[in-house]
C-alpha positions in Angstrom: -55.8 -163.1 -64.5 -56.8 -160.8 -67.4 -55.1 -163.2 -69.8 -58.0 -165.7 -69.6 -60.3 -165.5 -72.7 -63.9 -165.4 -71.6 -66.8 -166.4 -74.0 -70.4 -165.6 -73.2 -72.9 -168.0 -74.8 -75.9 -165.8 -75.0 -76.1 -162.0 -75.4 -79.0 -161.0 -73.2 -79.3 -158.4 -70.5 -77.4 -160.2 -67.8 -74.5 -161.1 -70.1 -74.4 -157.4 -71.1 -74.3 -156.3 -67.5 -71.4 -158.6 -66.6 -69.5 -157.7 -69.8 -69.9 -154.0 -69.1 -68.8 -154.4 -65.5 -65.7 -156.5 -66.5 -64.7 -153.8 -69.0 -65.3 -151.0 -66.6 -63.0 -152.8 -64.1 -60.2 -152.9 -66.7 -60.7 -156.4 -68.3 -59.2 -156.3 -71.9 -61.9 -156.3 -74.5 -59.9 -158.5 -76.8 -60.2 -161.3 -74.3 -64.0 -161.2 -74.3 -66.3 -162.8 -76.9 -70.1 -163.1 -77.1 -71.9 -165.7 -79.1 -75.6 -165.6 -80.0 -77.8 -167.3 -82.7 -79.1 -163.9 -84.0 -77.0 -160.9 -85.0 -78.7 -157.7 -83.6 -77.6 -158.2 -79.9 -74.1 -159.1 -81.1 -74.0 -155.9 -83.2 -75.0 -153.9 -80.2 -72.3 -155.5 -78.0 -69.6 -155.0 -80.6 -70.6 -151.4 -81.2 -70.9 -150.5 -77.5 -68.0 -152.4 -76.1 -65.7 -153.4 -79.0 -65.6 -157.1 -78.0 -65.4 -160.1 -80.3 -68.7 -161.7 -81.4 -69.8 -164.8 -83.2 -72.9 -166.5 -84.4 -71.3 -169.9 -83.5 -71.4 -171.2 -79.9 -68.8 -173.8 -81.0 -66.4 -171.1 -82.2 -66.8 -169.2 -79.0 -66.3 -172.4 -76.8 -63.2 -173.4 -78.8 -61.7 -169.9 -78.4 -62.3 -169.5 -74.7 -60.6 -170.5 -71.5 -63.7 -169.7 -69.5 -67.2 -170.3 -70.9 -70.1 -168.3 -69.4 -73.5 -169.9 -70.1 -75.9 -166.9 -70.3 -78.9 -168.3 -72.2 -82.4 -168.7 -70.9 -82.9 -171.7 -68.6 -85.3 -173.4 -71.0 -82.7 -173.3 -73.8 -79.8 -174.5 -71.6 -80.1 -178.3 -72.2 -80.1 -177.8 -76.0 -77.1 -175.4 -75.8 -75.1 -177.9 -73.7 -75.9 -180.8 -76.0 -74.7 -178.9 -79.0 -71.5 -177.9 -77.2 -70.9 -181.5 -76.1 -71.4 -182.6 -79.7 -69.5 -179.9 -81.6 -66.8 -178.9 -79.1 -66.3 -181.8 -76.7 -62.9 -180.5 -75.5 -64.7 -177.6 -73.9 -65.7 -179.8 -71.0 -62.1 -179.5 -69.7 -62.6 -175.7 -69.3 -64.1 -173.7 -66.5 -67.8 -173.0 -66.9 -69.8 -170.2 -65.2 -73.6 -170.2 -65.5 -75.9 -167.2 -65.0 -79.1 -169.2 -65.4 -81.5 -169.5 -62.4 -83.1 -172.8 -61.5 -80.6 -175.2 -63.0 -78.6 -177.4 -60.5 -75.1 -178.5 -60.7 -76.5 -182.1 -61.1 -78.3 -181.1 -64.3 -75.2 -179.6 -65.8 -73.3 -182.8 -65.0 -76.0 -184.8 -66.7 -75.6 -182.7 -69.8 -71.8 -182.0 -69.9 -70.2 -184.5 -67.5 -68.3 -183.7 -64.3 -67.3 -180.2 -65.4 -65.7 -177.5 -63.2 -68.6 -175.0 -62.7 -69.5 -171.9 -60.8 -73.2 -171.0 -60.5 -73.4 -167.2 -60.5 -76.5 -165.1 -59.5 -75.8 -161.4 -60.2 -78.5 -158.7 -60.0 -79.0 -155.9 -62.5 -77.3 -153.1 -60.4 -74.1 -154.9 -61.6 -74.4 -152.7 -64.6 -73.5 -149.7 -62.5 -71.0 -151.6 -60.3 -73.3 -151.7 -57.3 -74.7 -155.2 -57.7 -74.5 -158.3 -55.5 -73.5 -161.6 -57.0 -74.0 -165.0 -55.3 -71.4 -167.6 -56.3 -71.5 -171.4 -55.8 -68.5 -173.5 -56.9 -68.4 -177.1 -57.9 -65.1 -178.9 -58.5 -63.2 -175.6 -58.9 -59.6 -175.0 -57.9 -58.6 -172.1 -55.7 -57.3 -170.3 -58.7 -60.6 -170.7 -60.6 -62.5 -169.4 -57.6 -60.2 -166.4 -57.5 -60.6 -165.8 -61.2 -64.4 -165.8 -61.0 -64.2 -163.4 -58.0 -62.0 -161.2 -60.2 -64.3 -161.5 -63.1 -67.3 -160.3 -61.1 -65.3 -157.7 -59.1 -66.6 -154.8 -61.3 -70.2 -155.8 -60.7 -70.0 -154.8 -57.0 -70.2 -157.2 -54.0 -69.6 -161.0 -54.4 -70.9 -163.6 -51.9 -69.5 -167.2 -52.0 -72.2 -169.7 -50.9 -71.4 -172.9 -49.1 -74.6 -174.8 -50.1 -76.2 -174.9 -53.5 -79.6 -174.4 -52.0 -78.5 -170.9 -51.0 -78.7 -169.9 -54.7 -82.5 -169.8 -54.4 -82.2 -167.8 -51.2 -79.9 -165.1 -52.7 -82.4 -164.8 -55.7 -85.0 -163.7 -53.2 -82.6 -161.4 -51.2 -80.7 -159.8 -54.0 -81.5 -161.2 -57.4 -85.1 -160.2 -57.6 -84.8 -157.4 -55.0 -84.1 -154.4 -57.3 -87.6 -154.9 -58.6 -89.0 -154.7 -55.1 -87.3 -151.3 -54.6 -88.4 -150.1 -58.0 -92.0 -151.1 -57.2 -91.9 -149.1 -53.9 -90.3 -146.1 -55.7 -93.0 -146.3 -58.4 -95.7 -146.2 -55.7 -94.0 -143.1 -54.1 -93.7 -141.4 -57.4 -97.4 -141.9 -58.2 -98.4 -140.4 -54.9 -96.0 -137.5 -55.4 -97.6 -136.8 -58.8 -101.0 -136.8 -57.2 -99.7 -134.2 -54.8 -98.9 -131.9 -57.7 -95.3 -132.6 -58.6 -94.4 -133.2 -62.2 -93.4 -136.8 -63.3 -89.8 -135.7 -63.7 -89.7 -133.9 -60.3 -91.3 -136.9 -58.5 -89.0 -139.4 -60.1 -85.9 -137.4 -59.3 -86.9 -136.7 -55.7 -87.8 -140.4 -55.0 -84.6 -141.7 -56.7 -82.4 -139.2 -54.9 -84.0 -140.1 -51.5 -83.5 -143.8 -52.2 -79.9 -143.2 -53.1 -79.3 -141.2 -50.0 -80.9 -143.7 -47.7 -79.0 -146.6 -49.3 -75.7 -144.7 -49.0 -76.3 -144.0 -45.4 -77.1 -147.6 -44.8 -73.9 -148.8 -46.5 -71.7 -146.3 -44.7 -73.2 -146.4 -41.2 -72.4 -149.1 -38.6 -75.9 -148.8 -37.3 -78.6 -151.3 -38.1 -81.5 -150.6 -40.4 -83.7 -150.5 -37.3 -81.6 -147.9 -35.6 -81.4 -145.8 -38.7 -85.1 -145.8 -39.1 -85.6 -144.9 -35.4 -83.4 -141.8 -35.9 -85.9 -140.3 -38.3 -89.0 -141.6 -36.6 -90.0 -139.2 -33.7 -92.9 -140.5 -31.8 -96.0 -138.7 -32.7 -94.4 -137.1 -35.8 -95.1 -137.4 -39.5 -92.7 -140.3 -40.1 -94.1 -142.2 -37.1 -97.6 -141.9 -38.6 -96.3 -143.2 -42.0 -94.5 -146.2 -40.3 -97.6 -147.0 -38.3 -99.6 -147.1 -41.5 -97.0 -149.5 -43.0 -97.2 -151.7 -39.9 -101.0 -151.7 -39.9 -100.9 -152.9 -43.6 -98.6 -155.7 -42.7 -95.5 -154.6 -44.6 -93.0 -156.9 -42.9 -95.0 -160.2 -43.4 -95.9 -159.0 -46.9 -92.2 -158.6 -47.7 -91.4 -162.0 -46.2 -94.2 -163.7 -48.2 -93.0 -162.1 -51.4 -89.4 -163.2 -50.8 -90.6 -166.7 -50.0 -92.7 -166.7 -53.2 -89.5 -166.0 -55.2 -87.7 -168.9 -53.5 -90.7 -171.2 -54.1 -90.7 -170.3 -57.8 -87.0 -170.9 -58.1 -87.4 -174.3 -56.6 -90.3 -175.0 -59.0 -88.2 -174.0 -62.0 -85.4 -176.3 -60.9 -87.8 -179.3 -60.8 -89.2 -178.5 -64.2 -85.9 -178.4 -66.1 
């Protein structure tokens, strides 16, 4: 599968994450290209990873076996129109899109009945600990297997059976790193108020989060059970948990996740 040539149209942060993960998993750099309309990001990718680069989306599409659409959603229609005009044969190739909020139906309006996988990775893909939701349209079993292989270095992949689940996985995993970073930020701020240096507070909070996440991944117990193990009634942790409950942490989290879903649905309607 490493023989397929993969071209990324767009060279932003998520494209960089996926490229880095592919290379870390052993994908040959000579079979990866990134195209972008400005040079600086391409220079960084070429310097850091040794991949091919181009200022021409057409050149990249002609070269590739698999085309990864990694531009911002508001730019996608223009990019697809240009590809259809300048590289019409590309519509016979497999497309993978990293853009949120654009349905398969929209891509078919812009490019025809292409073979497409909508992919929704999250930023921990950069360190091989991400979660990527994948929704296929018109794809063969081989193409599904290749996309799974392509994202294997990013961490966990989850194949979705309904396109609407893309918006759900955005709320559960796509946006979720920011939730945890926000919580860690609040803990760091309180630790600094208690007299720890910024570096000490950051290191302690990050290490504790890593330890808790590792325990959760490795343990057969539920999150509820793991929490109960460190929450002795009447103890310090119990008081902290009671404070969270009094502040409505669970409904607050649910509302935030629903807000992410609602925004994804709004974006889909506006494009």
